[in-house]
C-alpha positions in Angstrom: 0.2 0.0 -0.2 1.7 3.3 -1.0 0.4 5.5 2.2 1.4 8.6 -0.3 -1.3 7.9 -2.7 -4.7 9.9 -1.7 -7.0 8.0 0.8 -10.4 6.7 -1.0 -13.7 8.2 -0.1 -15.4 6.8 3.1 -18.9 7.5 1.8 -21.9 4.7 2.7 -19.8 3.4 5.8 -20.9 3.5 9.0 -18.3 4.5 12.1 -18.2 1.1 12.9 -16.9 0.4 9.6 -14.3 2.8 9.7 -12.8 1.9 13.3 -12.9 -1.6 12.3 -10.4 -0.5 9.1 -8.9 1.7 11.4 -7.8 -1.2 13.3 -7.4 -3.3 10.3 -4.5 -0.9 9.2 -2.7 -0.3 12.6 -2.8 -3.9 12.2 -0.7 -4.5 8.9 1.3 -1.9 9.6 2.9 -3.9 12.8 1.3 -0.9 14.9 -0.8 -2.7 16.7 0.1 -6.4 17.7 -2.6 -9.8 17.6 -3.9 -9.5 20.7 -4.4 -5.7 20.7 -6.0 -6.6 17.2 -8.9 -8.7 18.0 -9.3 -7.0 21.6 -9.7 -3.9 20.1 -12.0 -5.3 16.9 -14.0 -6.6 19.8 -14.9 -3.2 21.8 -15.5 -1.9 19.0 -18.1 -4.6 17.8 -19.1 -4.3 21.2 -20.0 -0.7 21.7 -21.4 -1.0 18.8 -23.6 -3.7 19.1 -24.8 -1.8 22.7 -25.5 1.0 19.9 -27.8 -1.2 18.4 -30.2 -2.3 21.6 -30.1 1.8 22.6 -31.5 2.4 19.1 -34.0 -0.5 18.8 -35.7 0.0 22.6 -36.1 3.4 21.4 -37.9 3.1 18.3 -40.4 0.6 20.0 -41.4 3.1 22.0 -42.0 5.0 18.9 
């Protein structure tokens, strides 16, 4: 990957997808080790799942 090339547009991606892509990028360049990458991905998913649950609760009361 050429780090000096223009970055791609992140249109039509959720913040969850962006965070996962960032973690994968850091792991690819060995800025996150395997355990940190695994932990980071799990935290991203857990927070997103909690937000989905909150959103579902909020919309069921409408």
